C-alpha positions as CSV (number, residue, x, y, z in Angstrom):
1,X,-0.7,0.2,0.3
2,X,3.2,2.2,0.6
3,X,4.1,1.9,-3.0
4,X,4.0,4.4,-5.5
5,X,2.8,3.3,-9.2
6,X,4.5,5.8,-11.4
7,X,6.0,6.5,-15.6
8,X,8.6,5.9,-15.9
9,X,8.5,9.0,-17.8
10,X,9.0,10.9,-14.7
11,X,11.8,9.1,-13.3
12,X,13.7,10.6,-16.3
13,X,17.0,13.0,-15.3
14,X,15.6,16.8,-15.6
15,X,16.0,17.4,-19.5
16,X,16.3,13.6,-20.3
17,X,13.7,11.4,-22.3
18,X,14.0,8.1,-23.4
19,X,15.8,7.4,-27.2
20,X,17.7,5.5,-28.8
21,X,21.2,5.6,-29.8
22,X,23.5,5.0,-33.4
23,X,21.1,4.2,-36.7
24,X,24.1,3.6,-39.1
25,X,27.1,3.0,-37.3
26,X,29.4,2.1,-40.5
27,X,32.6,-0.3,-39.9
28,X,33.9,-1.9,-37.3
29,X,36.9,0.2,-36.3
30,X,39.8,-0.8,-34.3
31,X,40.5,2.5,-32.5
32,X,37.0,3.3,-32.6
33,X,34.0,3.5,-29.8
34,X,32.8,0.9,-28.2
35,X,29.2,-0.4,-29.4
36,X,26.0,-1.3,-27.2
37,X,23.9,-3.2,-29.4
38,X,20.3,-4.5,-28.6
39,X,21.5,-8.9,-28.8
40,X,24.9,-7.5,-26.5
41,X,21.8,-6.7,-23.4
42,X,20.8,-9.7,-21.5
43,X,19.5,-11.9,-18.7
44,X,20.5,-7.8,-16.3
45,X,24.2,-8.0,-18.1
46,X,26.0,-6.0,-21.4
47,X,28.5,-8.8,-22.6
48,X,31.3,-6.4,-23.0
49,X,33.9,-8.6,-23.9
50,X,31.9,-8.9,-27.7
51,X,30.8,-4.9,-28.0
52,X,31.6,-3.6,-31.1
53,X,33.6,-0.3,-32.1
54,X,32.2,2.1,-34.4
55,X,34.1,5.9,-35.7
56,X,34.7,8.6,-33.3
57,X,32.6,10.6,-35.4
58,X,29.3,8.7,-36.1
59,X,29.7,8.7,-32.5
60,X,29.7,12.4,-32.1
61,X,27.0,12.7,-34.0
62,X,25.1,11.1,-31.5
63,X,26.6,12.7,-28.0
64,X,22.5,12.5,-26.6
65,X,23.5,8.3,-26.2
66,X,27.2,8.6,-25.3
67,X,27.3,6.8,-22.5
68,X,28.6,8.0,-18.6
69,X,27.6,4.6,-16.5
70,X,25.4,4.5,-14.3
71,X,22.2,4.6,-16.7
72,X,19.6,1.5,-17.9
73,X,19.6,0.0,-21.6
74,X,16.6,-1.2,-22.8
75,X,16.4,-4.2,-25.8
76,X,14.4,-3.5,-28.4
77,X,15.2,-6.0,-30.2
78,X,17.2,-9.5,-30.4
79,X,16.2,-10.0,-26.9
80,X,13.6,-7.2,-26.7
81,X,12.9,-6.7,-23.2
82,X,16.0,-7.3,-21.6
83,X,18.0,-4.9,-19.1
84,X,21.1,-3.6,-18.2
85,X,22.7,-1.4,-15.8
86,X,25.2,0.3,-17.7
87,X,29.0,-0.6,-15.8
88,X,31.0,2.8,-15.8
89,X,33.7,0.9,-17.4
90,X,31.6,1.7,-19.9
91,X,31.7,5.7,-19.6
92,X,32.6,7.5,-23.4
93,X,30.5,4.4,-25.2
94,X,27.1,4.5,-27.3
95,X,24.4,2.5,-28.0
96,X,22.6,1.5,-31.2
97,X,19.6,2.2,-32.4
98,X,18.4,-1.2,-30.9
99,X,18.9,-0.1,-27.3
100,X,16.8,2.7,-25.6
101,X,18.9,4.9,-23.2
102,X,17.3,5.4,-20.3
103,X,19.1,7.8,-17.0
104,X,17.2,8.3,-13.2
105,X,17.0,11.5,-12.1
106,X,19.9,11.4,-9.4
107,X,18.5,13.9,-7.4
108,X,15.6,11.8,-6.8
109,X,15.0,8.6,-5.0
110,X,15.1,6.0,-7.2
111,X,17.4,3.4,-6.8
112,X,18.6,2.0,-10.3
113,X,19.5,-1.3,-9.9
114,X,15.7,-1.5,-8.4
115,X,14.2,-0.1,-11.4
116,X,16.4,-2.5,-13.4
117,X,15.2,-5.3,-11.1
118,X,11.6,-4.5,-11.8
119,X,12.0,-3.9,-15.7
120,X,13.4,-7.8,-15.6
121,X,10.9,-9.1,-13.1
122,X,7.3,-11.2,-13.9
123,X,5.3,-7.9,-14.2
124,X,7.9,-5.6,-15.6
125,X,8.7,-8.0,-18.6
126,X,4.7,-8.1,-19.0
127,X,4.1,-4.4,-18.6
128,X,6.4,-3.6,-21.4
129,X,6.2,-6.8,-23.8
130,X,2.4,-5.7,-23.9
131,X,3.2,-3.6,-26.7
132,X,5.3,-5.8,-29.1
133,X,5.1,-5.9,-32.1
134,X,6.0,-7.4,-35.1
135,X,5.3,-11.3,-36.9
136,X,9.4,-12.6,-37.0
137,X,10.8,-10.6,-34.1
138,X,8.8,-9.1,-31.7
139,X,9.9,-5.1,-31.3
140,X,9.3,-2.8,-28.8
141,X,9.0,1.5,-29.3
142,X,9.9,4.4,-27.3
143,X,6.5,5.3,-26.6
144,X,5.9,1.8,-25.2
145,X,8.8,2.0,-23.6
146,X,7.2,6.0,-22.4
147,X,4.0,4.6,-21.2
148,X,5.5,1.9,-18.6
149,X,5.0,2.6,-15.3
150,X,7.0,1.0,-12.3
151,X,5.7,-0.3,-8.7
152,X,8.0,2.2,-6.5
153,X,9.0,1.7,-2.7
154,X,9.0,5.3,-1.8
155,X,12.0,5.0,-0.1
156,X,15.2,4.4,-1.7
157,X,16.7,1.8,1.1
158,X,13.5,-0.1,0.3
159,X,14.6,-0.1,-2.7
160,X,18.6,-0.6,-3.0
161,X,17.2,-3.6,0.0
162,X,15.0,-5.4,-2.8
163,X,17.7,-5.1,-5.2
164,X,20.2,-6.5,-3.6
165,X,19.0,-9.1,-2.4
166,X,17.5,-9.9,-5.9
167,X,21.1,-9.3,-6.7
168,X,22.1,-12.3,-4.2
169,X,20.0,-14.6,-5.3
170,X,20.8,-13.9,-9.2
171,X,24.8,-14.6,-8.3
172,X,23.5,-18.0,-5.7
173,X,21.8,-19.3,-9.5
174,X,24.8,-18.2,-11.3
175,X,27.1,-19.9,-9.0
176,X,24.9,-23.0,-9.2
């Protein structure tokens, strides 16, 4: 009863919007900028080992999606609905058209691990994938993510406790 039901769009950094990244990344460039695609996001993690690189010039054309670390990415295609928190090690990387970027407002009491855990939960997936379309491959639209509501405990400490317990359970399952 003491949790809020809030649109995810109200949790964003001031002036930010949910957006996607580079539309035409060009060819892989060994000295380029790391580049996260939708298929690189799975099971709450980003497959950092297999990221490709894009030219700096192309990345600079999409400054709004250059990563800082701590944001949430959602796969729009590939593994639609999969979400992960961007590790600090990916600061300076960019994202593809197949991934949505969510920058949470750091001034509000919002736990990114909690929001990501909610998105990966059965309820979160159902709400997110409810609007997917495509006969051969499911696709999530940004407008559908913007309509998504989050069940949010009012206290950040409670959000962190829930996210921590879920993370511990995931780690235990991985160890088995």
